[in-house]
N, C-alpha and C positions, 0 to 999 in steps of 0.2 A: 635286654629287649627280647623277651621270650617269644619265639616264633613257633606257632602251633602246626600240626600236620595239615597238608593240602586237603581241602574238601570242597564240595559244591556248595557255595554260599547261597543262602535264602534270606529273604527279608525277615521272616520269622527267627532264624538264628541270630542275624545280626542285632535284632531288637532285644534278644535275650541275653546279649553279652554284657557282663558286669565290668565295672571300672577295674583297670590294672592297679597292681599294688603302688603304694605311694612312691613317687619318684620314677615310676616305671611305665612302659607301653607294651601292650600285647598286640601281636600280629597275626592274622588268620588268613592265609593265602587261599585263592580261588583255584578250583580244579578245572574250570572251564577256560579261562583266560591265563595263559602262562604269565607269571611274575605280578599279577594283580593280586592285591591284598586289602583287607580292612583293618585300620589301626584303632585301638582303643586306648585312650590315656587314663591317667589315674583319676581324673575328674569325669570320666564317662563319655567324653567326646569322641565321636567316631567319624574317619575319614578314609577315602579310598586312595591308594598309591600304586605306583608301577615301578619295580626295581629293574633297571637295565644299565647297560653301557651306552650312554647318550653320545651322539655324534659330536656335540659341542665339547664334552669332556669324556673321551672314551677310556680313560686309563683304568678307572675302578667302576664297578656297578654303583649306581646311585638311585635311591628312592626319591621320586617325586610325587607330590601330592596332586592328584587329579584335580583340575580346575584352578590351581594356584598359579597365577603368573609368574614366570621365571624372571621376566623383565617388567616389573610393574612400572607404570608411568609415575613420573615424579609427583609426589603428594597425593597419589591414588591410593585409597585403602584397599587392603587385600580383601577379595570377595569372600563370602560365606561358603565354604566348600564341605561342611559337615555333612554326614549322612542324613538324608531327608531333603537337604537342598540339592544334593546329587544322588539320584537314586541308584540301586544296585544295576538295574538295566542300563542306565545312562553310563554308569562307571565302566561296565563291560564293553559298551559300544565305543566310549572314548578310549579305553585300553586298546582295543583292537586296531583303532585308527592310529594310535601312537606306535604300535608294533609295526604297522604297515609303513609308516613315515620313516621309523628307525631302519627298517629293512632297506629302504631306499636311500639311506645315508642322509635324511632330513631330520634335524632336531625338532621334536614336537613343539617345544617352547618358542623356538625361533619362528616356527610356521604360525604359532597362535599369535605372537606378537605382531607378524606381518599382517594377519587377518584383522587384528584389532586396528592396526594403522589404516588398513584399507576400509574398514568400517567407518573410521573417523573421518577418512577423506570423503566418503561417500555422504556422510552427514553434513560436512561443510561445502559439499558440492550441490546441495539442493538449491533450486532456484530461490526459495524463500530466504536462505542464508546469503546467497550471493547478492540478491536484490537489497537486503537490508544493509549489508556492507557497503554496497555502492551508494545507497542514499545517505548513510552516515559518514563515510569517508571521502566521498567525492561530490555528490549532488548537493550536500548541505552547504558546501562553500560557494556555490553557483547563484547567479542573480535569479534564475527561475527555479530555485529549490522547491517552492510550493508546488510548481506544475509538475516537476519530477516526482515528488512525493505522491502526487494524485495519480499520474499516469502509471509509474512503476508499481505502485501500490495495487492497480488493477491487475498488473501482470503477476504480481505476487500472489494475489487472491486466487488466480486461475492455476498457477503452476507451483504453489508453495512447496509441496513435498516432492515434486519431480526433480531428478537430477538435471542440473542446468544444461549438461551436455546432451540430454536426451531430447531437448526441444527441437523440433524439425523446421525446416523453412516452410513446410505445408501448414504447421500450426501456427507459426508467426504470421504467415499471410492470411490465415483465417481470422485472426484476431483483428488485423488492420482492415480487412473487408467488412467486419461488423460496424466499424466507424463509418466506412463508406456507405453501407446499407442504410445507415441512421441519417445519411445526408451531412455528416459533420466531417467535411473533408479537410479542413484546416486541423481539426483535432487529430485526424488520421495521420497526417504528415508529422505532427508532434509525436504521436505514439511511435511511429516508425523511427523518428530520429532518437528518441529515448531508449528504445529497445536496442538499436544498434550501438548507441553510446554505452550502454550497460555491458554489452558483450565485448566491446573494444577495450574498455577499462578492465574487465575481468581477465581478458587475455594478457593485458599488459602487466598485471600483477604477478602472474604466473604462481598463483595461490590455490586455484581451484580446479586445476586439471583441465581448464577449458582451452581448446586449441582452434575452434571454429565457432563462427557465429551463424545462427539460423537467418539473420538478416543480410548476410554478406552478399549473397547473389540476388537478393529481391531488389527490383527496381520501383521505387516509388512512384515514378511517372507512370509506369505500366500498371501498377497495383492500384493506385489512387487516382492519378491523373496529374497533369501539370499543376504545381502550386501557384495559383494565381490569387492575387489579393481580391477580396470580395469588394464589390462597389454597390451592392443592393441597398437601397434605403426605401422606407415606407413613404409613399406620398401622403398628403394631408388626408385624402379620402381613405387610404388604407389604414393610416394611424387611427382615424376615427372608428373605422369598422372593427379594428382589433381591440381598442379600448372598450367599445361597447360590448364586444363578445365576451370580455373577461368577466362582465357582470353574470352572465349566463353560465360562465364556466364555473363560478362559485368558489368557495373556500376548499384548499388552501391556494390552488394554482392561479385563480383569478386575481386576488390581491397581490399574489407575489409578481405576476406579470405587470401588473399596475405599478408596483414599485420599481421594477426594471425601467419602465418608461419614465416615471417621475424622477429617478436618481441617475439613470445612465450607467449604472454599475454592471458588472458582469453577472452571469446567472447564478454561479455558486457562491458570490459574495452576498447575494440577496436571499438565495434559497436557504443558506445556513445561518440566517439571523437568529440570535438567541436573545432573550429578554435582557440579561445582563449587559448586552452591547448597546442598549437603547437608553440613553439619558433624556427622559421626558421633560426634565427641568431645563436643560440647555438645549433642547430639541436637536440631538445630535446622535448619530450612529457611528460607533467605533468598531471598524471591521479589523480583526487581528490580522498580523502578517502572515499567519498559517493559512488564512484562507484567500490571500491576495496573490495574484500572478507574480508580482515581483518580490514577494516575501516581506514587504514593508506595511506595517499597519496604516490604515487610511480612515479618516473621519469625514463623514458626510453629513453636512448640515441638513436638517429634515424641515421641508416647507410645511405650511399649513395643511395641505392636501395628503402628505405623506404622514404628518403626525396624526391626522384623523384616521387615516387608513389603518396605521399600526395600533391606535387605540381602540378600534372597533374589532380587533381580532379576538378570538376566544383565548382564554388562558387555560393551559394544560398543566398537569403535574410536571411534565418534563420542561427543559428550559427553551426549546426551539419554538419560534413563532409561526413558521409555516410547516405543517407536519400532518401526517396521516397516521401517527403512531402515538397520539396523546403527548406529543412533545419529546419523546424519547429519541427520535431521529429526525433530521430535516427531510424535506420532500426530495424525491428524485423521479425518474421515470417521465421526463419531460417529453420524450418522443412521442408517446401515446397522446399526452395531453395536447401537443402541438398539432396533431391531426385533427382533434375535436375543435381547437382553436381555428383551424383552417376552414372547417365545415361551418362553424358558427359565423365567422366573419366573412367568409367568401374571398378571403386574401390567400394567395398561394404563391410558391416559388420564393419562399424566404425562410430564414432560419431565426431562432431567438436572438442570436448575437447581432443580427441586423437592426434590432431595436437600439442597441448601443451606438452603432453608426449613425442611425437616424437622429438620435438625441444630439450626438456630437455635431452632426451637420446643421442642426437647428441652433445649437450654441454659437455657431459662428456668425449667426445673424443678430446676436445680442450685443448691447453695448458694454462688453466687458473686454479686458485684455485676453489675448490669446493663451498667455501663461496660465490665466486663471481657469480658462476653458479646459486645459489640459489637466490642470490640477484637480478639477471636479471629477473627471473620470479616471484619476490615478495614473495618467500616463507618465513616463519617465521624463524628468526635465532635461531640456536640451543643453549640450555643451557645458559651460562653466556654471550654469545655474544649479546643476546637481551637486556641485561641490561647494559653492559658496553662497547660495540663496537657500537658507534654511527656513525662511518665512512660510508658515503654513497656509496663508491666505484664507482664513476661516471665514472672516466677514465677507471678503470678495466672492468666495464660493457660495455662501449663502445668498448673497444678492444675485448671482448668476442663476442659481436653481429657482429662486423665486421669480425671476424674469422668465425662466423657461417654463414654470408652472402657469404663468398667465398665458403664455403663448400656446401652451398645450391645451388649457381650458378653452382658449379661443377656437382652437381646432376641433376639439372633441365635443364642446357644447357652444357652439357658435351662436352669436346674437342674432336676433332677427335681422333680415336683409336691410331693413330701414334704419337700423341702429348702427352707428360707426363704432368700430373697435379701436378706441382711441389709444389704448396702451400698445397695441400691436403697431399702429401707425406711427406712434412716437419712436418705437424701437427701430423701425424701418428707417427713420430719418437720422437717427443717432447711431454712430459706429465708433467703437473704441479704436484707437491706433494700433 
């Protein structure tokens, strides 16, 4: 291992070095940084090294290659440390850092292993990583996994690359207040609950270095208000006004809101309709479990009005029926549309979810069993029904929605005053047990 005289290394000199003799290596010490050298193999590969007595094994001087991990992770390939990948300036800077650590009794390779572990810990500490782990390992097993994915997904979009430990109570409160400003108080409570649950789970695993939750000292009652069940329903006059205003609202939001009224389904279940979900032959809408609140697929029989509405929609290259992006994405931004709808209809003090409550209230006036009414809007079945009653009630749901359509048309397009509404009168007389 021929070792040349010490000299001030330069890039030009290093580039001019020829390969060592076969089976040998040549070393060229640097005059500026003690014990630093550049090594040239018989194949012409060049790398920097530092020869010292290292604290981990101080008995004999040892040459270590700069940039090569002394404790590589299992299965981890050794990094490229040849000249060019590590410049002369970088090698001198790193050499000086190593000499300073050695002088303080710290082994450089141990310090670098600690720094790599810390960097890896920081990577697994990002909110995006923690949130994804929570959804996969915990929330996916829960009944409301779809809701968790939607709400936690919003948190991840906002804080993806931030360390989860850096999220402050002020930031958590600001997110919840955004829901409050939009008037979706129930959703604000849900978001608060999922954020708190995520941090509680993360702290319980002891995997992410999280010791405190930004939701811990926040009070949902003070931040959002008391969680009270909404009871608002639209009167017949209000329902008629909203139905009429949807025509002026136009595509895509007008037809989407009419589908909410016709079907009684949730907003995102209708907004996300794609053409493959619609069976025009069977007159059936199949909503996948991923878009349902309970995570279970749900089939909605389509009434004549619903079929006509869906058939009239424009077809875009993308799969989504209600869209502003040529079918690539489903519609969103309902808060702005809701304001327009209020102005057009003159109906205020309500939220879109009140449509669902209004529909369900009207279903109670129809001659169908209560379990069918609940099945129409995909409410969880009570008691032993959810375990032993696996009937899908397709024919019964279709009859229920057809009855609702007749009742709706009598409200939105009432007959002249001198013409009796026989269908509605018949329904008023007949009640299912």
